[in-house]
C-alpha positions in Angstrom: -4.5 -165.1 34.0 -1.4 -163.0 34.0 1.3 -163.4 31.4 4.7 -164.3 32.9 7.6 -162.0 32.0 11.1 -163.1 31.4 13.7 -161.2 33.3 16.4 -162.2 30.9 16.7 -158.7 29.4 16.7 -157.0 32.8 20.1 -156.8 34.7 20.2 -158.4 38.0 21.6 -156.2 40.8 23.8 -159.1 41.9 25.5 -159.2 38.5 28.9 -157.4 38.2 28.5 -154.1 36.5 30.6 -155.4 33.5 27.8 -157.9 32.9 25.3 -155.0 32.8 26.0 -153.1 29.6 23.8 -150.0 30.6 25.2 -149.7 34.2 27.1 -146.6 35.0 30.8 -147.3 35.1 33.1 -145.5 37.6 35.8 -143.4 36.1 38.7 -145.4 34.7 42.0 -144.8 36.6 44.7 -143.1 34.5 48.3 -142.3 35.3 49.1 -138.8 36.2 52.5 -137.4 36.9 53.0 -134.5 39.3 56.1 -132.3 39.9 56.2 -131.6 43.7 58.3 -128.9 45.2 59.1 -128.2 48.8 59.9 -131.8 49.8 63.2 -132.0 51.7 63.1 -135.3 53.5 61.6 -138.8 53.5 58.9 -137.5 55.9 57.8 -135.0 53.3 57.6 -137.6 50.6 55.6 -139.8 53.0 53.2 -137.0 53.7 52.6 -136.3 50.1 52.1 -140.0 49.4 49.6 -140.2 52.3 47.5 -137.1 51.2 47.4 -138.3 47.6 46.2 -141.7 48.7 43.4 -140.0 50.7 41.9 -138.3 47.6 38.8 -140.2 46.5 39.5 -142.2 43.3 43.2 -142.6 43.9 44.2 -146.2 43.3 48.0 -145.8 43.9 50.4 -143.0 44.6 54.2 -143.2 44.6 56.4 -140.2 45.4 60.1 -140.0 44.5 61.9 -137.5 46.8 65.1 -137.4 44.7 63.3 -136.4 41.4 60.5 -134.5 43.1 57.8 -136.4 41.2 54.7 -138.2 42.1 53.1 -140.9 40.0 49.4 -141.3 40.7 46.8 -143.8 39.3 43.5 -142.2 39.7 40.0 -141.5 38.4 40.0 -138.1 40.2 40.6 -134.8 38.4 44.2 -133.5 38.6 42.9 -130.4 40.4 41.9 -132.6 43.4 45.4 -134.0 43.6 47.0 -130.6 43.4 44.7 -129.2 46.1 45.6 -132.1 48.4 49.3 -131.6 47.9 49.0 -127.8 48.4 46.9 -128.3 51.5 49.7 -130.4 53.0 52.1 -127.4 52.5 53.8 -128.3 49.2 53.5 -127.0 45.7 52.7 -129.2 42.7 51.8 -129.0 39.1 51.0 -131.6 36.4 54.1 -132.6 34.5 
């Protein structure tokens, strides 16, 4: 006869990760401010917003043309954000 085991201590894959204390948690989103130069119109600001939102881990991105700043909530490293902005033809640095 085999002993039955209780699964009470083993997490169920259908449980949310918060209910599984040993589950790997994705990086927590933090606010990052970027100073962006080279934007001269609303189209530029829209482009920077779009490329930032395409970076994996970005939860939200908002770009203010007048101030030249971008506010990003992300779990991505700042280097990934800077690279995306530069690849779109603009310069940026963390502010």
